[in-house]
Structures are given as structure tokens and as C-alpha cells.
C-alpha positions as CSV (number, residue, x, y, z in Angstrom):
1,M,-65.2,34.9,22.5
2,R,-65.5,31.3,23.5
3,Q,-62.9,28.9,24.8
4,Y,-63.0,25.2,24.5
5,K,-61.0,22.5,26.4
6,F,-59.6,19.4,24.7
7,K,-60.6,16.0,25.8
8,R,-57.8,13.6,26.8
9,G,-56.2,12.1,23.7
10,Y,-57.1,15.1,21.5
11,K,-53.9,17.2,21.0
12,P,-54.3,21.0,21.1
13,T,-51.9,21.7,18.2
14,N,-52.0,24.1,15.3
15,D,-51.4,21.1,12.9
16,R,-54.6,19.4,14.1
17,L,-56.5,22.7,14.0
18,E,-55.4,23.2,10.4
19,E,-56.2,19.6,9.5
20,M,-59.8,19.9,10.9
21,M,-60.3,23.3,9.2
22,E,-59.4,21.8,5.8
23,V,-62.0,19.0,6.3
24,H,-64.9,21.2,7.6
25,F,-64.6,24.7,6.3
26,D,-65.1,26.2,2.9
27,E,-62.0,28.4,3.1
28,Y,-59.5,29.4,5.7
29,R,-56.2,31.3,6.0
30,K,-53.4,31.5,8.5
31,D,-51.8,34.7,9.9
32,G,-49.1,33.7,12.3
33,D,-50.7,31.4,14.9
34,I,-54.2,32.8,14.2
35,Y,-56.6,31.2,11.7
36,Y,-59.5,32.8,9.9
37,A,-62.2,30.7,8.5
38,K,-65.4,31.1,6.4
39,F,-68.2,28.5,6.5
40,G,-71.9,28.8,5.7
41,A,-73.1,32.1,7.2
42,A,-70.2,32.5,9.6
43,E,-66.7,33.8,9.8
44,A,-64.4,32.7,12.7
45,K,-61.0,33.7,14.2
46,L,-59.4,30.7,15.9
47,W,-56.2,30.1,17.9
48,I,-54.8,27.7,20.4
49,E,-53.3,29.0,23.6
50,N,-52.6,27.3,26.9
51,K,-54.1,24.0,25.6
52,K,-57.4,25.6,24.8
53,L,-59.1,26.6,21.6
54,Y,-60.3,30.2,21.4
55,V,-62.9,31.2,18.9
56,E,-64.4,34.6,17.9
57,T,-67.3,34.3,15.4
58,K,-69.4,36.7,13.3
59,T,-72.5,35.5,11.7
60,N,-74.6,36.9,8.8
61,T,-78.2,36.8,10.1
62,N,-79.7,37.6,6.6
63,V,-79.5,34.0,5.4
64,P,-82.2,31.4,4.8
65,G,-82.9,29.0,7.6
66,D,-81.3,26.0,5.9
67,V,-78.0,27.9,5.5
68,A,-78.1,28.9,9.2
69,A,-78.8,25.3,10.3
70,M,-76.0,24.0,8.1
71,T,-73.6,26.6,9.6
72,V,-74.4,25.5,13.2
73,R,-74.2,21.8,12.2
74,T,-70.8,22.3,10.5
75,Y,-69.4,24.3,13.5
76,N,-70.6,21.7,16.0
77,I,-69.1,18.8,14.0
78,F,-65.8,20.7,13.6
79,L,-65.6,21.4,17.3
80,E,-66.4,17.7,18.2
81,D,-63.8,16.4,15.8
82,L,-61.2,18.8,17.1
83,T,-61.8,18.8,20.9
84,G,-63.5,15.5,21.4
85,Y,-66.5,17.0,23.2
86,T,-70.1,16.8,21.8
87,A,-72.3,19.9,21.7
88,K,-74.2,18.6,24.6
89,Q,-71.0,18.1,26.7
90,R,-69.7,21.5,25.8
91,Q,-73.0,23.1,26.8
92,K,-72.8,21.2,30.2
93,M,-69.3,22.5,30.8
94,M,-70.2,26.1,30.0
95,K,-73.2,25.9,32.4
96,K,-70.9,24.6,35.1
97,E,-68.4,27.4,34.5
98,V,-71.1,30.0,34.8
99,E,-72.4,28.6,38.0
100,D,-68.9,28.5,39.6
């Protein structure tokens, strides 16, 4: 499970999460405050709690390379649009958390 902070000005609300999922994912469904999405070669369980996005993902490893690359690209763009942080910034924050 991963957790992501939101950049100032990016509201951590279920409405925004749902809006971004409509834009970026093939299909999604909502069960209470938890969302389930399918995109490319991945499935994700997402929710917002304590002003953070929590994500659990499962990936299908038996897919062509172009599908895998598209899946990663879609996920990174979704996270950037939702949280305001680029993949590079998120990586830097995760490294800092591990070091602390």
C-alpha cells in the first residue's frame, strides 16, 4: 500500500478523486468511501483518509511491454493531476521518508 500527500491547493476530497478517475481510468466503481479502478494492466483500490491518498494496486505481469508502459504512464499522470506532485517529486518524498 502506498500513501500520497496532496500539494497545497489540491483538495483531498472524494469528489476530486472521482473526477480524476473518470478522466484517467477505463472503469471504476465506488463502494462507500473506497474506489476500485481498472486501467491498462492494473487494478487499484483507492481511498482518502487524513488528507492523504491511499492506494493498493495489483498488476498483471503477463502483458506486452507497450501495455505495461501505458499503465505506468496513466497512473503517474493520474497521481500528478490529483495530488499535484510529479513522479520525480513523489520518488524524492518516498526516499526521504525511508531515510527518516
